[in-house]
Each structure stands twice: as structure tokens, then as C-alpha cells.
N, CA, C and O of each residue as an XYZ file, in Angstrom:
336
protein
N       0.973     -1.301     -0.047
C       0.032     -0.277      0.062
C       0.974      1.104      0.109
O       1.818      1.258      0.992
N       0.699      2.233     -1.093
C       1.467      3.190     -1.079
C       1.099      4.455     -0.167
O      -0.009      4.529      0.366
N       1.955      5.324     -0.030
C       1.334      6.556      0.758
C       0.705      7.632     -0.396
O       0.886      7.611     -1.614
N       0.095      8.354      0.222
C      -0.668      9.356     -0.690
C       0.074     10.573     -0.129
O       0.025     10.811      1.078
N       0.878     11.480     -1.125
C       1.475     12.427     -0.485
C       0.541     13.706     -0.797
O       0.965     14.776     -0.358
N      -0.456     13.719     -1.375
C      -1.504     14.850     -1.774
C      -2.003     15.316     -0.521
O      -2.324     14.616      0.439
N      -2.043     16.609     -0.617
C      -3.068     17.283      0.457
C      -4.447     17.314      0.447
O      -5.085     17.782     -0.496
N      -4.962     16.829      1.476
C      -6.263     16.797      1.416
C      -7.152     18.126      1.682
O      -6.820     19.008      2.473
N      -8.483     18.135      0.799
C      -8.932     19.610      0.984
C     -10.235     19.516      1.950
O     -11.066     18.748      1.467
N     -10.535     19.945      2.871
C     -11.543     19.961      3.757
C     -12.788     21.186      3.588
O     -12.505     22.367      3.791
N     -13.701     20.905      3.331
C     -14.560     22.172      2.557
C     -15.956     22.147      3.389
O     -16.703     21.174      3.490
N     -16.108     23.188      3.853
C     -17.485     23.297      4.749
C     -18.161     24.524      4.007
O     -17.586     25.445      3.428
N     -19.598     24.301      4.172
C     -20.582     25.157      3.313
C     -20.499     26.537      3.786
O     -20.698     26.775      4.977
N     -20.206     27.517      2.910
C     -20.013     28.872      3.564
C     -21.149     29.800      3.980
O     -21.123     30.914      4.502
N     -22.122     29.036      3.608
C     -23.603     29.621      3.956
C     -23.803     29.468      5.557
O     -24.584     30.155      6.216
N     -22.904     28.375      6.105
C     -23.296     28.214      7.463
C     -22.131     28.899      8.745
O     -21.939     28.646      9.934
N     -21.658     29.668      7.955
C     -20.721     30.445      8.579
C     -21.413     31.427      9.785
O     -20.998     31.511     10.941
N     -22.348     32.005      9.322
C     -22.950     33.353     10.314
C     -23.613     32.446     11.138
O     -23.548     32.596     12.358
N     -24.279     31.473     10.619
C     -25.426     30.394     11.492
C     -24.262     29.908     12.706
O     -24.573     29.896     13.897
N     -23.147     29.588     12.307
C     -22.552     28.821     13.361
C     -22.010     29.798     14.543
O     -21.973     29.451     15.723
N     -21.609     31.026     14.075
C     -21.152     32.049     14.850
C     -22.461     32.518     15.748
O     -22.322     32.753     16.949
N     -23.571     32.624     15.175
C     -24.750     33.033     16.170
C     -25.233     31.723     17.105
O     -25.688     31.828     18.244
N     -25.028     30.430     16.353
C     -25.317     29.253     17.436
C     -24.120     29.561     18.774
O     -24.419     29.809     19.942
N     -22.959     29.474     18.294
C     -22.106     29.589     19.258
C     -22.346     30.679     20.561
O     -22.280     30.561     21.785
N     -22.661     31.810     19.620
C     -22.942     32.938     20.763
C     -24.315     32.701     21.774
O     -24.489     33.190     22.890
N     -25.067     31.951     21.147
C     -26.314     31.769     21.911
C     -26.122     30.794     23.004
O     -26.492     30.920     24.171
N     -25.509     29.831     22.477
C     -25.010     28.745     23.493
C     -24.091     29.096     24.825
O     -24.174     28.758     26.006
N     -23.283     29.834     24.170
C     -22.414     30.508     24.933
C     -23.101     31.352     26.305
O     -22.678     31.435     27.458
N     -24.263     31.899     25.702
C     -24.942     32.840     26.816
C     -25.401     32.038     27.569
O     -25.102     32.099     28.762
N     -26.231     31.087     27.099
C     -26.960     29.959     27.992
C     -26.410     29.269     29.091
O     -26.928     29.077     30.191
N     -24.906     28.790     28.526
C     -24.367     28.213     29.743
C     -23.788     28.929     30.614
O     -23.526     28.391     31.690
N     -23.404     30.420     30.389
C     -23.169     31.485     31.192
C     -24.155     31.549     32.230
O     -23.944     31.341     33.424
N     -25.245     31.853     31.693
C     -26.441     31.948     32.450
C     -26.796     30.929     33.435
O     -27.159     31.326     34.542
N     -26.758     29.979     33.256
C     -26.955     28.507     34.235
C     -25.605     28.629     35.289
O     -25.615     27.961     36.323
N     -24.414     29.542     34.958
C     -23.246     29.374     35.989
C     -21.984     28.444     35.627
O     -20.945     28.326     36.277
N     -22.407     27.698     34.199
C     -21.059     26.626     33.515
C     -20.034     27.559     33.106
O     -20.128     28.778     32.962
N     -19.017     26.776     32.936
C     -17.815     27.597     32.193
C     -18.020     27.275     30.900
O     -17.560     26.214     30.477
N     -18.800     28.203     29.997
C     -18.929     27.868     28.460
C     -18.027     27.532     27.687
O     -18.313     26.649     26.878
N     -16.713     28.080     27.665
C     -15.802     27.454     26.858
C     -15.409     25.848     27.207
O     -15.303     25.036     26.288
N     -15.259     25.571     28.229
C     -15.022     23.967     28.831
C     -16.236     23.201     28.080
O     -16.119     22.250     27.308
N     -17.358     23.803     28.467
C     -18.658     22.684     27.745
C     -18.573     22.793     26.463
O     -18.480     21.710     25.886
N     -18.571     23.800     25.750
C     -18.494     23.908     24.192
C     -17.464     22.920     23.828
O     -17.856     22.100     22.997
N     -16.246     22.782     24.234
C     -15.165     22.021     23.883
C     -15.535     20.674     24.207
O     -15.468     19.770     23.374
N     -15.928     20.505     25.401
C     -16.408     18.935     25.531
C     -17.597     18.496     24.499
O     -17.657     17.369     24.007
N     -18.528     19.537     24.240
C     -19.590     19.007     23.290
C     -18.735     18.732     21.853
O     -18.897     17.642     21.305
N     -17.978     19.558     21.350
C     -17.359     19.577     20.112
C     -16.109     18.357     19.994
O     -15.748     17.890     18.913
N     -15.628     18.017     21.120
C     -14.725     16.764     21.109
C     -15.712     15.364     21.263
O     -15.627     14.433     20.462
N     -16.323     15.369     22.012
C     -16.982     14.415     22.155
C     -18.288     13.971     21.100
O     -18.379     12.875     20.547
N     -19.218     15.054     20.978
C     -20.287     15.030     20.242
C     -21.256     14.622     21.227
O     -22.309     14.221     20.733
N     -21.185     14.613     22.587
C     -21.989     14.402     23.589
C     -22.865     15.583     24.018
O     -22.284     16.423     24.706
N     -24.240     15.816     23.721
C     -25.039     16.725     23.814
C     -25.376     17.268     25.294
O     -25.841     18.384     25.529
N     -25.064     16.302     26.232
C     -25.249     16.816     27.913
C     -24.297     17.356     28.181
O     -24.064     17.419     29.388
N     -23.135     18.104     27.081
C     -22.208     19.052     27.766
C     -22.923     20.431     27.879
O     -22.571     21.276     28.702
N     -23.904     20.597     27.039
C     -24.504     21.928     26.752
C     -25.943     21.496     27.388
O     -26.547     20.435     27.231
N     -26.305     22.639     28.151
C     -27.379     22.976     29.001
C     -28.881     22.696     27.954
O     -28.798     22.637     26.727
N     -29.819     22.592     28.496
C     -31.216     22.693     27.911
C     -31.847     24.002     27.938
O     -32.785     24.275     27.189
N     -31.273     24.964     28.932
C     -31.836     26.571     28.943
C     -31.900     27.080     27.738
O     -30.992     26.776     26.964
N     -32.779     27.812     27.358
C     -32.704     28.622     26.311
C     -32.822     27.640     25.113
O     -32.718     28.064     23.962
N     -33.056     26.214     25.409
C     -33.050     25.330     24.259
C     -31.896     25.186     23.402
O     -31.923     24.812     22.230
N     -30.676     25.578     24.213
C     -29.442     25.549     23.690
C     -28.818     24.337     23.301
O     -27.847     24.353     22.545
N     -29.354     23.156     23.812
C     -28.866     21.755     23.438
C     -29.542     21.400     21.878
O     -28.890     21.024     20.903
N     -30.658     21.572     21.917
C     -31.261     21.638     20.574
C     -30.975     22.742     19.503
O     -31.350     22.430     18.373
N     -30.415     23.909     19.624
C     -29.812     24.483     18.834
C     -28.522     24.197     18.348
O     -28.367     24.034     17.137
N     -27.600     24.116     19.112
C     -26.120     23.501     18.828
C     -26.317     22.349     18.040
O     -25.432     22.291     17.186
N     -27.206     21.290     17.962
C     -27.398     20.136     17.088
C     -27.717     20.465     15.786
O     -27.855     19.669     14.857
N     -27.830     21.680     15.749
C     -28.603     22.224     14.213
C     -27.634     22.385     13.290
O     -28.022     22.552     12.134
N     -26.297     22.379     13.529
C     -25.326     22.163     12.759
C     -23.923     21.352     13.376
O     -23.731     21.203     14.583
N     -22.900     20.816     12.202
C     -22.450     19.712     12.461
C     -21.291     20.475     13.312
O     -21.046     21.676     13.194
N     -20.506     19.430     14.333
C     -19.423     19.714     15.218
C     -18.099     20.424     14.062
O     -17.493     21.464     14.318
N     -17.924     19.765     13.083
C     -16.678     20.582     12.115
C     -17.125     21.792     11.738
O     -16.201     22.451     11.260
N     -18.321     22.458     11.752
C     -18.565     23.573     11.409
C     -18.405     24.643     12.374
O     -18.039     25.785     12.095
N     -18.761     24.114     13.764
C     -18.243     24.854     14.555
C     -16.972     25.059     15.037
O     -16.643     26.127     15.552
N     -16.161     24.031     14.900
C     -14.810     24.173     15.107
C     -14.088     25.168     13.995
O     -13.239     26.022     14.252
N     -14.662     24.829     12.637
C     -14.116     25.969     11.743
C     -14.312     27.327     12.128
O     -13.356     28.099     12.197
N     -15.522     27.690     12.394
C     -15.859     29.060     12.964
C     -14.954     29.381     13.932
O     -14.311     30.421     13.790
N     -14.748     28.578     15.046
C     -13.748     29.016     16.045
C     -12.117     29.241     15.500
O     -11.404     30.236     15.630
N     -11.857     28.082     14.922
C     -10.590     28.680     14.356
C     -10.471     29.876     13.373
O      -9.503     30.635     13.341
N     -11.325     29.940     12.749
C     -11.494     31.173     11.625
C     -11.384     32.626     12.514
O     -10.715     33.653     12.399
N     -12.321     32.176     13.375
C     -12.320     33.988     14.406
C     -11.102     33.998     15.016
O     -10.523     35.084     15.043
N     -10.458     32.850     15.621
C      -9.323     33.238     16.544
C      -8.156     33.546     15.771
O      -7.215     34.028     16.402
N      -7.978     33.319     14.177
C      -7.015     33.282     13.354
C      -7.238     34.868     12.883
O      -6.396     35.763     12.808
N      -8.511     34.897     12.625
C      -8.586     36.556     12.119
C      -8.394     37.692     12.845
O      -8.282     38.795     12.310
N      -8.338     37.480     14.231
C      -8.281     38.320     15.447
C      -6.703     38.583     15.237
O      -6.418     39.779     15.297
N      -5.694     37.772     15.019
C      -4.341     37.725     15.133
C      -3.848     38.896     14.112
O      -2.647     39.126     13.970
């Protein structure tokens, strides 16, 4: 079996950029209101896919599941790097 030295391309639907940002902000606020550490909880959800990291407060658990975790991660990386 030979090694593939080609760079893989990862594509995410650009229409979901704003949606991912809005969802992250809404979930962040819901977690904060309930006294959780929003960053830790969102990281737990993204890494594990377990929605119980997200509170049901303000329907945040259902809201965050409307978008794929890779799209949330892309939004976070994009926002972080564009600030620099």
C-alpha cells in the first residue's frame, strides 16, 4: 500500500458561517447564565459529540445540534486566526 502525499482538502458550506457564529454565541450565553464555564462545555461537546455538555436552558442543546461539529470548529478557528 503506497502513501498518498497529496494534501487533502476539507470543505465546509460557506452559508453556515454566520449560523455557526450565532449558534455559538447563543449557546455560550445560555451556559453562562446557568453558571457553567461555557468554553469548557463547548469544547467538551465538540470533542465528544455528547450533547449533555450543553444545557437545555434556552433550548441551547437543540440549537447546537442544528449544525455539524466540524462547522463549529471551523468557525472557532477562523475567528481566532482572523483576530491575530
